[in-house]
C-alpha positions in Angstrom: 150.5 226.2 303.5 151.9 225.2 306.9 150.0 221.9 307.0 149.4 219.5 304.2 148.0 215.9 303.9 149.0 212.8 302.0 147.2 209.5 301.8 149.0 206.1 301.8 146.5 203.3 301.4 144.2 203.7 304.4 146.6 205.9 306.3 146.4 209.7 306.4 149.6 211.6 307.0 149.4 215.1 308.5 152.6 217.0 307.6 153.5 220.0 309.7 155.6 222.2 307.4 156.6 225.5 308.8 160.4 225.0 309.0 161.3 228.7 309.2 159.5 228.7 312.6 160.7 225.2 313.6 157.1 224.1 313.1 156.0 226.3 316.0 152.2 226.3 315.9 150.1 229.4 315.4 146.3 229.5 314.9 146.4 228.9 311.2 148.6 225.8 311.7 146.3 224.5 314.5 143.4 224.9 312.2 145.2 222.9 309.5 146.0 220.1 311.9 142.4 220.1 313.1 141.0 219.9 309.6 143.2 217.0 308.7 142.2 215.1 311.8 138.6 215.9 311.1 139.1 214.2 307.8 140.6 211.2 309.5 137.8 211.0 312.0 135.0 211.4 309.4 136.3 209.3 306.5 135.5 205.6 306.8 138.1 204.8 304.2 140.9 206.1 306.5 141.8 203.8 309.3 145.1 205.2 310.8 146.6 208.6 311.1 150.3 209.8 311.3 151.4 213.3 312.3 154.9 214.3 311.4 157.1 217.3 310.9 160.0 217.9 308.5 163.3 216.0 308.2 164.9 218.3 310.7 162.3 219.2 313.3 159.0 217.8 314.6 157.7 220.9 316.4 158.9 223.6 318.8 155.4 223.9 320.3 153.4 227.2 320.5 154.5 230.1 318.4 154.8 232.7 321.2 155.3 235.5 318.6 151.9 234.8 317.1 150.1 234.7 320.5 148.8 231.7 322.3 145.5 231.2 320.6 146.3 227.8 318.8 143.0 226.2 319.7 140.1 224.6 317.7 136.6 223.4 318.5 137.1 219.7 318.0 140.7 219.3 319.2 141.3 222.3 321.5 145.1 223.0 321.7 146.8 222.5 318.4 143.6 220.9 317.0 144.7 217.6 318.7 145.4 217.7 322.4 141.9 217.1 323.8 140.4 215.5 320.7 138.2 212.5 321.3 139.6 209.9 318.9 139.0 206.3 318.2 141.2 205.9 315.2 144.9 205.3 316.0 147.3 208.2 315.6 151.0 207.8 315.3 153.6 210.5 315.8 156.6 210.2 313.4 159.4 212.3 315.0 162.6 213.6 313.4 164.6 216.2 315.3 163.4 218.3 318.3 159.9 217.8 319.8 159.9 220.6 322.4 157.3 221.9 324.8 154.0 221.6 323.0 155.7 219.5 320.3 156.4 216.8 322.9 152.8 217.2 324.2 151.5 216.5 320.7 153.4 213.2 320.7 152.1 212.3 324.2 148.6 212.9 322.9 149.1 210.3 320.2 148.6 206.5 320.6 152.0 205.4 319.3 155.4 207.1 318.7 158.0 206.4 316.1 161.2 208.5 316.4 164.5 208.5 314.6 167.8 208.7 316.6 167.9 212.4 315.6 164.8 213.1 317.8 165.0 214.9 321.1 162.2 215.6 323.6 162.0 218.3 326.2 159.5 220.3 328.2 161.4 223.6 328.8 158.4 225.8 329.7 159.5 226.6 333.3 162.6 228.2 331.8 160.3 230.7 330.3 158.2 231.3 333.4 155.3 229.2 332.2 154.2 225.6 332.6 153.4 222.7 330.3 149.7 223.4 329.6 148.7 220.9 327.0 148.6 217.7 329.0 152.2 217.0 329.9 151.6 217.5 333.7 149.6 214.3 333.8 150.6 212.5 330.5 154.3 212.7 331.0 154.2 210.9 334.5 152.0 208.2 332.9 154.5 207.7 330.0 157.7 208.0 332.0 159.1 207.1 335.4 157.8 209.9 337.7 161.2 211.1 338.7 162.2 211.5 335.0 158.9 213.3 334.2 159.5 215.7 337.1 163.0 216.4 335.9 161.8 217.2 332.4 159.0 219.4 333.7 161.0 221.5 336.1 164.4 221.8 334.5 165.7 222.3 330.9 166.7 218.7 330.6 166.1 216.9 327.4 165.5 213.3 326.6 167.2 211.6 323.7 165.3 209.2 321.4 167.4 206.3 322.7 166.5 207.1 326.3 162.9 207.7 325.5 162.8 204.3 323.8 164.5 202.7 326.9 161.7 204.1 329.0 159.0 202.8 326.7 157.8 206.2 325.4 158.8 205.3 321.8 157.4 202.2 320.1 159.9 202.1 317.3 163.4 203.7 317.1 164.4 204.5 313.5 167.5 205.5 311.6 167.7 209.3 310.8 165.3 210.2 308.1 163.3 207.0 308.4 160.7 207.9 311.1 157.9 208.4 308.6 158.8 205.2 306.7 158.7 203.2 309.9 155.5 204.9 311.0 153.8 204.0 307.7 155.0 200.4 308.2 153.4 200.4 311.7 150.2 201.9 310.3 150.0 199.2 307.7 150.5 196.6 310.4 147.6 198.1 312.3 145.5 198.0 309.1 145.8 194.2 309.2 143.5 194.2 312.2 139.8 194.8 312.1 139.2 198.6 312.2 136.1 198.1 314.4 138.1 196.0 316.9 140.9 198.6 316.8 138.6 201.5 317.4 136.7 199.8 320.2 139.9 198.8 321.9 141.2 202.4 321.9 137.8 203.7 323.0 137.7 201.3 326.0 141.2 202.3 327.0 140.5 206.0 326.7 137.3 205.6 328.8 139.3 204.2 331.7 141.4 207.4 331.7 138.5 209.9 331.6 138.3 210.5 335.3 142.0 210.9 335.7 142.1 213.2 332.7 139.5 215.4 334.3 141.5 215.7 337.4 144.7 216.4 335.4 143.1 219.1 333.4 141.6 220.7 336.5 145.0 220.7 338.3 146.6 222.1 335.1 144.1 224.9 334.9 144.7 225.9 338.5 148.4 226.0 338.0 148.0 228.0 334.8 145.9 230.6 336.7 148.6 231.1 339.3 151.4 231.3 336.8 149.5 233.7 334.5 149.0 236.1 337.4 152.7 236.1 338.3 155.4 238.6 337.5 157.7 235.8 336.4 155.6 235.0 333.4 156.0 238.5 332.1 159.8 238.4 332.7 160.1 235.0 331.1 158.3 236.2 327.9 160.3 239.4 327.8 163.6 237.5 328.2 162.6 235.1 325.5 162.1 237.8 322.9 165.1 239.8 324.1 167.2 236.7 323.9 168.6 236.9 327.4 168.5 235.0 330.6 165.5 235.9 332.7 165.8 237.5 336.1 163.2 235.7 338.3 161.6 237.3 341.4 159.5 234.3 342.4 156.4 236.5 342.4 
């Protein structure tokens, strides 16, 4: 099983557990994440969610070898990216959160990361683009120049630097991200769950129009890239483990 759940008081933890694939997400894994978050949404006894990976990796994003069909009805990409949530969701990050893995954290409300964590959006190195919200969520979370650098180069962001920019709420010692995330979840549970949910709902409502623009712009960019020769070359080069030879067409 590539996704399993655990309950700590009123907190549901969603564990991504596919270490042989660096927690790269295929359709089965997306369905597991979606089912866990459905439970969080629908169970009145659960007030906070945490999503985490293993001790060595959060997620490498989409599993290209399994195809790119990691969508679900309630959450769309990865069962999470476009989900309408009112209960707080915390990302607990150890190790790399790359591409879609970083986009999962950006879709959460709060992020706890250990000093082993590293964030990157390397899609353009493969001839594709960040398609799961990073084109508008990264510039919201980061200074625009830093977001652009991440989106159009292979640059990474250390946990310390991400904390400096305010992307991460809590910086933890290696191996302690989940422990600190559970402590943060327990802190949230000291507040009225109704007040918490309505606060998050009101904040999300203010972003709805901007999100529509962001998704529309992302969709147009995806259409152009998908029709290009470069995307085919990027994917071939990825599987052949070589540097791509771009044509810009």
